[in-house]
N, C-alpha and C positions, 0 to 999 in steps of 0.2 A: 944600053945604055941604061947605067947601076939608080939606084936611087937616091943613095949620095953623091954621084955629078946632079944626078938632077935637081938635087937640092940647093946642091951649090952655085950651079949658073942661075939659080930663080932668087937666089939669095945676093947675087953678083949683078945681076939685073936689075932688082927692085930699092935696093943700096948706091945703087950708083943715080939713083932716081931720086933719092931721097925721100921716100916711101917709107916708112919703117913699119905702117901698118897695113899696107900690103904683104908686107914682107909676114907679119905675125899672122895675116891669114891665111895665106898659104899654108903655111911652117903648120897652123892647126887642121887646116883640109887633110893633110895627108899625112900629121899622125891620124888623124880619125878614120883616117879609109884604109889605113895599112893596119890599122888594133880591127876591122871590120873584117877585113880581107881575108884573117887568117883561122877562117873556121870559129869563130866565138862564137858557143851560145847566144843567142839574142836575149837580149834583159831590157827594161824600160828605165832607161838612165834617171840618177840617185840624187840630178843636177840640176838646181836650177836659177838663170839668171832674169834678175829683176832690172829691168834697161825703165827708170823716171827719169825726169827734166825736175832740176829746182827741186829734188827731196832731201832734206840734211837726214843727221844721223837721229835728231829724237823727235822726227815724226811718225813714228811709226811706234806699237807699239811696246813692240822688244826694245824700247830704250827709252821712251815713256808713258809712263803708264794713265798721264791724264788726257793722252793725245786725242785728235779731233780723229785721225783713222782708226780704227780696230784691227787689230792682226792674229789674231787665233794661231793660227799654223805657223807664221812664224816665233811666236813668243813661246811654244815649246818646245 
């Protein structure tokens, strides 16, 4: 079974259930797994995800220097 047919099957299954978040997660998983399986040299990722609750765009130092939260590494 080819990767394309697997992705189509998964997409059809999750789309019918009305769960686009699951479809997105499956797609991200497939892309990252395929990318790492092709013998690429292992590297540290250069991406950082911040998962926060109730944080506005003016709450970090990069956007507002007078903020309570100091974010020197994000400010660079």
